[in-house]
C-alpha positions as MATLAB code, in Angstrom:
seq = 'XXXXXXXXXXXXXXXXXXXXXXXXXXXXXXXXXXXXXXXXXXXXXXXXXXXXXXXXXXXXXXXXXXXXXXXXXXXXXXXXXXXXXXXXXXXXXXXXXXXXXXXXXXXXXXXXXXXXXXXXXXXXXXXXXXXXXXXXXXXXXXXXXXXXXXXXXXXXXXXXXXXXXXXXXXXXXXXXXXXXXXXXXXXXXXXXXXXXXXXXXXXXXXXXXXXXXXXXXXXXXXXXXXXXXXXXXXXXXXXXXXXXXXXXXXXXXXXXXXXXXXXXXXXXXXXXXXXXXXXXXXXXXXXXXXXXXXXXXXXXXXXXXXXXXXXXXXXXXXXXXXXXXXXXXXXXXXXXXXXXXXXXXXXXXXXXXXXXXXXXXXXXXXXXXXXXXXXXXXXXXXXXXXXXXXXXXXXXXXX';
ca = [
       0.000    0.000    0.000;
       1.611    3.307   -1.020;
       2.005    5.910    1.723;
      -0.931    8.250    2.335;
      -0.571   11.914    3.129;
      -3.412   13.950    4.587;
      -3.718   17.390    6.067;
      -6.046   18.335    8.896;
      -5.802   22.059    9.607;
      -7.938   21.720   12.748;
      -5.770   19.204   14.586;
      -2.609   19.849   16.546;
      -0.630   16.597   16.494;
       1.521   14.910   13.946;
       2.679   11.324   13.828;
       4.335    8.956   11.408;
       5.050    5.305   10.948;
       6.911    3.471    8.208;
       3.947    3.059    5.844;
       1.267    5.543    6.783;
       2.233    9.173    7.241;
      -0.212   11.713    8.626;
       0.574   15.398    9.234;
      -1.803   17.556   11.222;
      -1.450   21.264   11.872;
      -3.126   23.914   13.965;
      -2.562   27.623   13.480;
      -4.272   30.206   15.635;
      -5.743   33.381   14.202;
      -3.329   35.404   16.307;
      -0.400   33.647   14.672;
      -1.742   34.510   11.242;
      -2.353   38.098   12.269;
       1.191   38.540   13.520;
       2.778   37.651   10.251;
       1.661   37.932    6.636;
       3.845   36.237    4.091;
       4.210   34.882    0.628;
       6.024   31.625    0.247;
       6.886   29.597   -2.803;
       8.876   26.363   -2.634;
      11.148   25.888   -5.611;
      13.315   22.867   -6.384;
      16.008   22.329   -8.926;
      13.416   20.862  -11.264;
      11.918   23.869  -13.069;
       8.610   22.186  -13.864;
       7.357   22.670  -10.281;
       8.570   26.248  -10.434;
       6.188   26.946  -13.297;
       3.150   26.420  -11.170;
       4.596   28.077   -8.120;
       4.855   31.046  -10.456;
       1.273   30.529  -11.569;
       0.122   30.237   -8.008;
       1.474   33.619   -7.082;
       0.076   35.312  -10.154;
      -3.563   35.582   -9.153;
      -3.167   38.009   -6.292;
      -5.850   40.614   -5.679;
      -4.336   44.044   -5.178;
      -5.760   47.060   -3.422;
      -6.184   50.305   -5.359;
      -3.263   51.859   -3.488;
       0.013   50.895   -5.180;
       2.025   52.046   -2.167;
       0.089   49.686    0.125;
      -0.768   46.608   -1.904;
      -2.873   44.008   -0.145;
      -3.144   40.421   -1.343;
      -6.257   38.506   -0.362;
      -7.225   34.863   -0.606;
      -9.721   35.446   -3.400;
      -6.943   35.718   -5.979;
      -5.693   32.267   -5.081;
      -9.139   30.668   -5.043;
      -9.769   32.087   -8.510;
      -6.551   30.502   -9.707;
      -6.748   27.141   -7.958;
     -10.208   26.111   -9.042;
     -10.426   22.971  -11.148;
     -10.918   23.972  -14.769;
      -8.738   27.096  -14.839;
      -5.918   27.263  -17.388;
      -2.662   29.167  -17.923;
      -0.334   29.628  -20.878;
       3.419   29.446  -20.399;
       6.067   31.426  -22.253;
       9.751   30.565  -21.875;
      12.951   32.284  -22.919;
      15.659   30.732  -25.102;
      17.968   28.155  -23.523;
      20.557   30.945  -23.203;
      18.470   33.977  -22.210;
      19.426   37.506  -23.130;
      20.459   39.924  -20.354;
      17.561   41.703  -18.709;
      17.047   44.692  -16.434;
      15.212   43.514  -13.299;
      14.648   47.035  -11.963;
      14.970   48.345   -8.426;
      13.809   47.637   -4.901;
      11.159   49.744   -3.197;
       8.899   51.847   -5.356;
       7.093   53.021   -7.146;
       9.221   51.600  -10.011;
       8.878   50.918  -13.722;
       9.726   47.292  -14.600;
       9.996   47.360  -18.401;
      10.050   43.956  -20.151;
       8.323   45.006  -23.360;
       9.627   42.906  -26.232;
      11.581   40.365  -24.192;
      11.687   37.072  -26.102;
       9.506   34.281  -24.734;
       7.795   31.673  -26.884;
       4.534   30.067  -25.776;
       5.425   26.480  -24.887;
       2.240   25.012  -23.453;
      -0.910   25.192  -21.421;
      -1.698   23.748  -17.984;
      -5.114   22.884  -16.565;
      -5.953   22.683  -12.867;
      -7.440   19.382  -11.646;
      -9.025   18.290   -8.387;
      -6.990   15.445   -6.896;
     -10.197   13.538   -6.182;
     -10.862   13.209   -9.920;
      -7.539   11.397  -10.481;
      -7.668    8.026   -8.658;
      -3.892    7.490   -8.662;
      -3.354   10.804   -6.895;
      -6.317   10.400   -4.543;
      -4.506    7.458   -2.927;
      -1.765    9.806   -1.785;
      -3.344   13.240   -1.246;
      -6.680   14.629    0.004;
      -9.460   14.669   -2.590;
      -9.979   18.441   -2.134;
      -6.370   19.210   -3.027;
      -5.542   20.452   -6.529;
      -2.690   20.051   -8.985;
      -2.155   20.728  -12.695;
      -0.893   19.380  -15.981;
      -1.402   19.464  -19.749;
      -3.804   16.548  -19.218;
      -4.949   14.651  -16.136;
      -2.735   11.670  -17.013;
       0.407   13.643  -17.945;
       1.118   15.389  -14.627;
       4.868   15.627  -14.170;
       6.668   16.998  -11.101;
       3.854   19.404  -10.308;
       2.883   20.693   -6.855;
      -0.208   19.691   -4.884;
      -2.062   22.417   -2.923;
      -4.771   22.543   -0.274;
      -6.662   25.508    1.178;
      -7.043   25.975    4.924;
      -9.290   28.644    6.437;
      -6.943   31.515    5.661;
      -3.843   29.665    4.466;
      -2.823   27.882    1.302;
      -0.610   24.845    1.922;
       1.706   23.024   -0.448;
       1.512   19.294    0.294;
       4.257   18.142   -2.029;
       4.731   17.283   -5.697;
       3.353   14.511   -7.892;
       4.276   12.837  -11.177;
       2.320   10.288  -13.184;
       4.827   10.245  -16.064;
       7.347    8.961  -16.956;
       7.192    7.152  -13.608;
       4.812    7.571  -10.721;
       6.535    9.751   -8.140;
       5.030   11.265   -5.006;
       6.768   13.873   -2.904;
       5.632   14.809    0.600;
       6.790   17.990    2.296;
       7.459   17.916    6.041;
       6.217   20.092    7.509;
       3.688   21.249    4.984;
       4.594   24.820    4.277;
       2.004   27.597    3.958;
       2.419   29.026    0.489;
       0.432   32.081    1.543;
      -1.029   33.347    4.798;
      -3.604   36.035    4.137;
      -3.654   38.979    3.927;
      -0.219   39.841    2.561;
       1.242   43.316    1.976;
       4.348   44.878    0.453;
       7.640   44.464    2.337;
       6.721   41.073    3.790;
       9.660   38.731    4.428;
      10.260   35.336    5.926;
      12.886   32.585    6.174;
      11.913   28.922    6.341;
      13.233   25.372    6.027;
      11.704   22.106    4.860;
      12.324   18.395    4.412;
      11.076   16.418    1.432;
      10.406   12.695    1.144;
      10.251   11.246   -2.383;
       8.984    7.827   -3.405;
       9.191    6.599   -7.014;
       7.317    3.506   -8.240;
       8.006    1.212  -11.172;
       5.390   -0.037  -13.639;
       4.416   -2.958  -11.396;
       3.605   -0.628   -8.500;
       6.563   -1.548   -6.304;
       8.924    1.057   -4.888;
      11.783    1.821   -7.266;
      13.559    4.522   -5.248;
      13.234    6.714   -2.168;
      14.973   10.014   -1.503;
      15.192   12.567    1.265;
      16.460   16.134    1.080;
      16.085   19.388    2.962;
      16.726   23.034    2.280;
      16.396   26.611    3.489;
      14.922   29.598    1.667;
      13.954   33.196    2.284;
      11.372   35.338    0.552;
      10.825   39.102    0.516;
       8.402   41.265   -1.407;
      10.956   43.976   -2.070;
       9.442   46.196   -4.741;
       6.277   47.493   -6.351;
       5.272   49.614   -9.288;
       4.310   49.160  -12.932;
       5.145   46.110  -15.025;
       5.396   46.867  -18.745;
       4.966   43.792  -20.912;
       2.907   42.620  -23.900;
       2.693   46.262  -24.893;
       0.580   46.974  -21.817;
       1.033   48.185  -18.246;
       0.087   46.405  -15.012;
       0.438   47.322  -11.351;
       2.746   44.747   -9.790;
       4.695   43.506   -6.799;
       8.267   42.251   -7.094;
       9.187   39.258   -4.973;
      12.732   38.057   -4.279;
      12.974   34.316   -3.581;
      16.427   33.333   -2.292;
      17.317   29.608   -2.409;
      19.961   29.509    0.296;
      20.763   25.806   -0.046;
      21.215   25.858   -3.830;
      22.887   29.283   -4.207;
      20.423   30.724   -6.677;
      17.516   33.154   -6.570;
      14.486   34.372   -8.466;
      12.601   37.607   -8.954;
       8.877   37.352   -9.625;
       6.671   40.170  -10.887;
       2.985   39.645  -10.020;
      -0.085   41.513  -11.227;
      -3.694   41.515  -10.112;
      -4.719   40.394  -13.609;
      -2.910   37.109  -13.028;
       0.113   37.776  -15.230;
       3.426   36.793  -13.687;
       7.026   37.051  -14.866;
       9.783   34.956  -13.275;
      13.511   35.686  -13.718;
      15.898   33.145  -12.151;
      19.647   33.552  -11.783;
      22.708   32.652   -9.719;
      22.915   34.195   -6.259;
      26.033   36.072   -7.354;
      23.970   38.214   -9.743;
      22.836   41.668   -8.625;
      19.461   42.393   -7.037;
      18.919   45.463   -9.219;
      19.645   46.596  -12.751;
      21.116   44.517  -15.551;
      21.632   40.794  -14.889;
      22.335   37.606  -16.822;
      19.414   35.277  -16.066;
      19.460   31.487  -16.104;
      15.870   31.486  -17.330;
      12.986   33.856  -17.934;
       9.398   32.641  -17.832;
       6.132   34.462  -18.370;
       2.797   33.043  -17.215;
      -0.297   34.511  -18.825;
      -3.917   33.629  -18.019;
      -6.089   33.158  -21.080;
      -8.102   36.202  -20.026;
      -5.089   38.496  -20.543;
      -3.925   37.473  -24.037;
      -5.190   35.183  -26.760;
      -3.944   31.619  -27.149;
      -2.044   32.464  -30.331;
      -0.284   35.556  -29.007;
       3.496   35.380  -28.913;
       5.884   37.520  -26.917;
       8.832   37.849  -29.298;
      12.154   39.624  -29.387;
      13.984   40.099  -32.705;
      17.076   37.940  -33.087;
      19.202   40.874  -34.328;
      19.392   44.662  -34.581;
      17.490   46.273  -37.448;
      16.770   49.790  -38.663;
      13.596   50.389  -40.651;
      12.884   52.844  -43.440;
      11.192   56.008  -42.272;
       7.537   56.539  -43.146;
       6.267   58.490  -44.909;
       9.163   59.141  -47.258;
       9.278   61.741  -48.765;
       7.808   63.622  -45.805;
       6.683   67.142  -44.901;
       7.602   67.894  -42.144;
       6.977   64.851  -39.859;
       8.116   61.265  -40.269;
       8.452   58.116  -38.143;
      11.550   55.931  -37.751;
      11.381   52.400  -36.296;
      14.119   50.040  -35.170;
      14.550   46.810  -33.231;
      17.040   45.817  -30.526;
      17.872   42.232  -29.585;
      19.415   43.151  -26.216;
      19.444   45.939  -23.668;
      21.570   48.591  -25.391;
      22.665   52.197  -25.291;
      21.258   53.647  -28.487;
      22.140   56.746  -30.499;
      19.919   57.736  -33.414;
      21.203   60.778  -35.289;
      20.262   62.732  -38.409;
      22.842   64.132  -40.864;
      22.576   66.393  -43.883;
      23.996   65.656  -47.310;
      27.396   67.104  -46.275;
      27.675   64.793  -43.265;
      26.884   67.432  -40.666;
      24.800   66.283  -37.706;
      21.552   68.206  -37.573;
      19.650   66.348  -34.859;
      20.028   63.665  -32.179;
      16.757   61.780  -31.844;
      17.805   59.183  -29.260;
      20.750   58.968  -26.853;
      19.663   56.544  -24.126;
      19.719   52.975  -22.860;
      16.706   51.066  -24.142;
      15.185   47.643  -23.560;
      15.143   44.934  -26.241;
      12.256   45.036  -28.688;
      10.740   47.404  -31.215;
      11.017   51.163  -30.806;
       9.427   54.033  -32.715;
      10.679   57.634  -32.909;
       8.856   60.588  -34.474;
      10.884   63.401  -36.035;
       9.840   66.904  -36.970;
      12.017   68.436  -39.692;
      10.238   71.764  -39.849;
      13.367   73.682  -38.805;
      15.375   72.374  -41.769;
      15.374   73.118  -45.455;
      14.108   70.605  -47.950;
      16.557   68.044  -49.268;
      18.155   64.657  -48.652;
      19.014   63.622  -45.088;
      20.479   60.490  -43.551;
      19.666   58.896  -40.202;
      22.091   56.540  -38.477;
      21.530   54.053  -35.633;
      24.343   52.820  -33.387;
      23.873   50.442  -30.448;
      26.216   49.406  -27.620;
      25.312   46.195  -25.778;
      24.792   47.161  -22.124;
      26.232   43.872  -20.838;
      29.209   43.187  -23.125;
      30.025   46.759  -24.133;
      30.300   45.764  -27.794;
      29.177   48.511  -30.180;
      27.759   48.185  -33.656;
      26.528   50.327  -36.497;
      23.019   49.021  -37.035;
      22.420   50.921  -40.217;
      22.077   54.188  -42.122;
      19.027   55.154  -44.184;
      18.235   57.990  -46.583;
      15.109   60.170  -46.392;
      13.766   63.107  -48.334;
      12.273   66.233  -46.750;
      10.104   68.246  -49.151;
       8.399   71.616  -48.869;
];
């Protein structure tokens, strides 16, 4: 008989034996009131991380950006059987990215960052999947592309004002059931900006072969800390969202993540080595965007051009206004300048560091005489310092 794991949030004892493991917890209201926190458990396997990211994305924010409050309703909206989320992942070697600053109010600009949609996950009640119901309470929930293809995904259960993570489950390629001791509260409500907490956990893994006998058992433990260290506006998908920034520090594994959460359910996760900075430009290990279907369509892509390009101005000829577009494949310091036919600089349109993606500049040539002009784009990679001439184009001003 495989081990059973249950959670009783009204009891106060906990006991184990070799085959049947029961964990019971009691938390008083006063304990909840003394400390609000957000907590996400992340392992080296990045599949569980995806849903921890999804979990945190459905927070409900107050109207005051400076005092954001997260309530349980955001989580219940997310963790209801039948909800779905689309996942977007960066390339295997992500481009550098600016993760912004602590505190707030800040602008976190990720417009144009490359992330291809890689799949969809559906939330399922454990009780509807017999293999899982043997190991976890029927009212718990988990997720997967289909009910029979769940792989290394977390199992959650709501208490009165707390959301618990019970462990992780896999039905493919082998049946694997992870049980977290003690069960950690993923969120204790309500939660506000500047919350922080350190915690530790132990995990017990059991893997079964095709015949149902135990193939392997593992035990590991770790320590983490989490702080909601920033708030402001997240710019992504060509839109703007109020957001919180959460720093998740994996002390045992020497890496960390920054998560940007919006009330609409959109969440961006940037993971990196602990040696990377907490602000500004960093080299991530991975970048993942989670988008509820209600925010963007199924077919929408979040793409970054693979190289630098300079477009032809439009209209051309023009009188006296025209528009110039260009694309950047990395965070870069950009100079866009206009020259006359003799090579004299007549205008500097851009001289600033800009995020990767498409940019548009409008130019008014009303102060100049009619004739042929050239515009030139140069870009210096903000991480490597390498500089390139992106291109030079000709345009005609007419009166």
